MARDOKE-734619 format. One record per residue (C-alpha): residue number from 1; residue in one letter; chain; x, y, z. Coordinates in steps of 0.02 Angstrom, whole numbers. Layout:
 num residuo cadena     xx     yy     zz
 NUM       a      A      X      Y      Z
...
# end
This chain:
 num residuo cadena     xx     yy     zz
   1       m      A  -4383  -2918   1889
   2       p      A  -4231  -2942   1991
   3       r      A  -4218  -2794   2141
   4       r      A  -4061  -2674   2152
   5       r      A  -3963  -2684   2295
   6       v      A  -3906  -2510   2353
   7       s      A  -3716  -2488   2428
   8       p      A  -3655  -2461   2598
   9       a      A  -3572  -2293   2507
  10       a      A  -3721  -2238   2424
  11       l      A  -3823  -2253   2574
  12       v      A  -3695  -2151   2671
  13       f      A  -3682  -2031   2523
  14       a      A  -3871  -1984   2531
  15       l      A  -3864  -1982   2725
  16       l      A  -3739  -1863   2720
  17       v      A  -3817  -1736   2585
  18       i      A  -3986  -1754   2682
  19       a      A  -3910  -1690   2858
  20       t      A  -3809  -1562   2731
  21       v      A  -3972  -1478   2678
  22       a      A  -4051  -1510   2868
  23       a      A  -3912  -1388   2932
  24       f      A  -3901  -1270   2808
  25       a      A  -4088  -1227   2843
  26       l      A  -4070  -1236   3037
  27       a      A  -3909  -1104   3009
  28       q      A  -4032   -997   2880
  29       e      A  -4135   -983   3037
  30       a      A  -4050   -938   3155
  31       k      A  -3996   -793   3044
  32       r      A  -4131   -724   3004
  33       k      A  -4177   -738   3222
  34       p      A  -4146   -556   3306
  35       l      A  -3985   -547   3421
  36       v      A  -4019   -564   3616
  37       l      A  -3877   -463   3660
  38       d      A  -3840   -324   3533
  39       k      A  -3739   -179   3539
  40       v      A  -3610   -204   3663
  41       r      A  -3488    -79   3707
  42       f      A  -3330    -73   3816
  43       v      A  -3258    106   3844
  44       a      A  -3151    158   3990
  45       a      A  -3203    288   4121
  46       p      A  -3221    423   4123
  47       v      A  -3255    452   3945
  48       v      A  -3132    605   3910
  49       n      A  -3185    617   3704
  50       p      A  -3319    524   3657
  51       k      A  -3266    542   3478
  52       k      A  -3134    443   3495
  53       p      A  -3170    320   3666
  54       v      A  -3022    229   3748
  55       h      A  -3064     45   3726
  56       a      A  -2943     -8   3881
  57       f      A  -2911     16   4056
  58       t      A  -2794     27   4184
  59       p      A  -2859     31   4379
  60       n      A  -2723    111   4440
  61       g      A  -2807    248   4545
  62       d      A  -2766    400   4446
  63       c      A  -2928    440   4395
  64       r      A  -2881    410   4216
  65       f      A  -2981    253   4135
  66       d      A  -2970    169   4292
  67       r      A  -3146     83   4258
  68       m      A  -3208      4   4102
  69       r      A  -3395     56   4066
  70       i      A  -3496   -109   3970
  71       r      A  -3650    -76   3905
  72       f      A  -3743   -189   3803
  73       r      A  -3938   -213   3747
  74       t      A  -4047   -373   3756
  75       t      A  -4188   -384   3633
  76       r      A  -4296   -519   3758
  77       s      A  -4334   -474   3969
  78       d      A  -4271   -593   4052
  79       r      A  -4194   -628   4207
  80       g      A  -4005   -647   4197
  81       t      A  -3832   -632   4278
  82       v      A  -3683   -518   4198
  83       q      A  -3508   -593   4223
  84       v      A  -3316   -543   4172
  85       i      A  -3236   -702   4124
  86       k      A  -3076   -734   4053
  87       p      A  -3078   -794   3898
  88       g      A  -3067   -995   3957
  89       g      A  -3231   -973   4060
  90       r      A  -3169   -929   4226
  91       v      A  -3271   -803   4310
  92       v      A  -3175   -618   4352
  93       v      A  -3336   -541   4428
  94       t      A  -3499   -534   4444
  95       l      A  -3573   -368   4414
  96       a      A  -3749   -426   4418
  97       r      A  -3831   -571   4499
  98       d      A  -4019   -627   4462
  99       e      A  -4065   -442   4388
 100       f      A  -4222   -390   4297
 101       l      A  -4144   -354   4094
 102       k      A  -4293   -278   4006
 103       r      A  -4302   -315   3826
 104       y      A  -4233   -163   3703
 105       r      A  -4166    -45   3854
 106       f      A  -3970    -18   3871
 107       h      A  -3886    -87   4028
 108       t      A  -3749     -5   4093
 109       y      A  -3620    -81   4220
 110       f      A  -3433    -21   4284
 111       w      A  -3295   -141   4303
 112       d      A  -3151    -69   4407
 113       g      A  -3022   -216   4390
 114       r      A  -3057   -299   4534
 115       q      A  -3088   -491   4535
 116       r      A  -3199   -589   4662
 117       g      A  -3126   -628   4830
 118       g      A  -3019   -462   4821
 119       g      A  -2876   -396   4739
 120       t      A  -2827   -321   4556
 121       a      A  -2841   -440   4424
 122       p      A  -2699   -467   4312
 123       p      A  -2685   -390   4152
 124       g      A  -2763   -469   3997
 125       r      A  -2899   -486   3912
 126       y      A  -3087   -538   3968
 127       k      A  -3236   -576   3892
 128       l      A  -3429   -517   3948
 129       r      A  -3535   -675   3988
 130       v      A  -3753   -645   4027
 131       k      A  -3842   -791   4071
 132       l      A  -4022   -773   4033
 133       l      A  -4102   -877   4174
 134       g      A  -4289   -896   4099
 135       q      A  -4226   -944   3940
 136       g      A  -4074  -1064   4014
 137       r      A  -3962   -974   3891
 138       t      A  -3784   -941   3917
 139       l      A  -3713   -778   3788
 140       v      A  -3552   -741   3764
 141       a      A  -3541   -560   3689
 142       p      A  -3400   -510   3551
 143       g      A  -3274   -408   3590
 144       v      A  -3140   -389   3730
 145       i      A  -3106   -306   3877
 146       r      A  -2927   -241   3885
 147       l      A  -2852   -228   4082
 148       h      A  -2678   -150   4055
 149       r      A  -2553   -153   4170
 150       a      A  -2490      0   4269
 151       r      A  -2348    101   4263
 152       p      A  -2225     57   4405
 153       g      A  -2224    171   4535
 154       l      A  -2367    286   4523
 155       k      A  -2438    329   4674
 156       p      A  -2639    322   4666
 157       l      A  -2669    500   4698
 158       c      A  -2834    544   4616
 159       g      A  -2891    703   4600
 160       r      A  -2707    804   4641
 161       e      A  -2566    838   4563
 162       r      A  -2423    720   4545
 163       s      A  -2252    754   4592
 164       r      A  -2115    721   4477
# end
């Protein structure tokens, strides 16, 4: 009986089908695993009305939304570094370095809008990045931290009335 020869196109097609099934199986497995970083919230501090939180801040020294409260929970214990980054990945400030993050506990940090090296960060959108040192993973949290520009001519008179 003569042997049939398999065409290269059929072989490539079979390999693509196998790769697709394998990728689907890996994606399903990843979906079933619990998130390592969850319940992430960015709220401007001080929180004036808990029912209507403000999700942007202006670090201008007027005691209204001068800091951003960053809160998240980890589902695995590990040592980690918590950073605020630009969407491109450049580090703006490190909030915690090599800190123990206990599982199923909320971790709260405050960012006053300062960047490393001093000075206020420019207005824009920022992200939260958590590097888990023991697992060798870097997680970028969903959502953005919005830093707004201060109104020109506003003097930082925290705690005193402003004359108009």
